[in-house]
N, C-alpha and C positions, 0 to 999 in steps of 0.2 A: 389890674392896675393897682399899684400900691402907692399910698400917699403917706408921707412921714411928717410928723410934727416933732421937732427936737427942742428940748429945753435943757440948757446946760447950767449947772450950778458949780461954783467953786467952793470947796471946803478946805480950809487951811488945817493942816496937821500941826501938832506942836513941834515937830522936827522941821528941818529946813526944806523938806519936800512939800509940794502942793499936789493934791490929787484932784482930778476933774471927774465929777460924777455926771452921767448922762441919763436923763429921764426921757425915754423914747416911747412915743405913742405911734403905733402903726395902724393905719386904716386900709382896708381892702374893699373891693367891690362887694356890695351887698348881694346875698343870694336871692332875696325876694325884693325886687325893685319897687314894689308897691309900698313897702314899709319905709325902708331907709336905703339911700344910695350907697352909704358907706357903713362898714361894720368894723369893730375893733378886731385885730388879729388875735386869735385865740392862742392859749399857751401851747396846745398840741400842734397847731400850725407853725408856731414859732420854733418849737423843738424840732419838728421835721425839717424845716428850712435850715436850721442850724446844723443838724446832722448831715444833711445833703451837702452843705457848704464844707463841712469838715471832711467828709468823704472825698469830695472833689479835690480838696487841698492834698489829702493823703495820696490820691491817685496821681495827681500832678507831680508830687514830689517823687513818688515811685517811678513814674515815667521818666523824669529827668535823671534820676540815678541810673536807670536801665540804659538810657541813651548814652550817658557818660561812660558806663561800663562797656557798651558795645562800640563806642567810637573808635578805639584803636584797631579793632578787627575790621570795621567798615573802611577805615583809611587804608589798611593793608590790602583789602580786597580791591579797592579802587586803584591802588598802585599796580597790583598784578594785572588788572584789566587794561591799564594804559600800556602795558608791555605787549599786549596782543595786537598784531598788525594783520589785517585782512587784505590779501592781494589776489588778483585774478591769476589763475594758473595759465602761464604762457605756453605750456606744452600742449594744451588743447587748442583746437581752432577757435577763432574769435566768434562770439555769438552775434547772430544777425537779429536785428529788431524787426518784429512783426506784430501785427494786431491779431487778436484771437481768431477773427474770421479768415485770416490768411494762413492759419497753421495746418490746414488739412493736408497740404502737400509737403510739409516739412518734417516728416517722420525720419528719425535717425540723425537729424541735424541739431546743432547747438543753437538755441534761439533765446532771445530776450523778449518777453511778452509785454505788449502795451495795449491798453484800451480794452473795451468789452466787445465792440462789434466792428 
């Protein structure tokens, strides 16, 4: 669990822009609960969290670019798939529906299988 305490200060620059500085103190669960319940976030932990966040942003951006690049091919494949029509072959005899237990005597016939017993 992370608890953040944020203090904002505004510092006016001599130009017409104003910059906002944020002093952020982050507390995390203490490792040893007998001493303190909360500990300050160390610089190493902060750096690791920042690099993980930046890596996730890079991966998300790369994924979005890859999806955008693959979108035309995907749409082309979908259009080709829509052109395919599956129909039953009318030159063959119609299939008779049977359960699995009744298939013993149906050798050589065209059947549609239903159920298990």
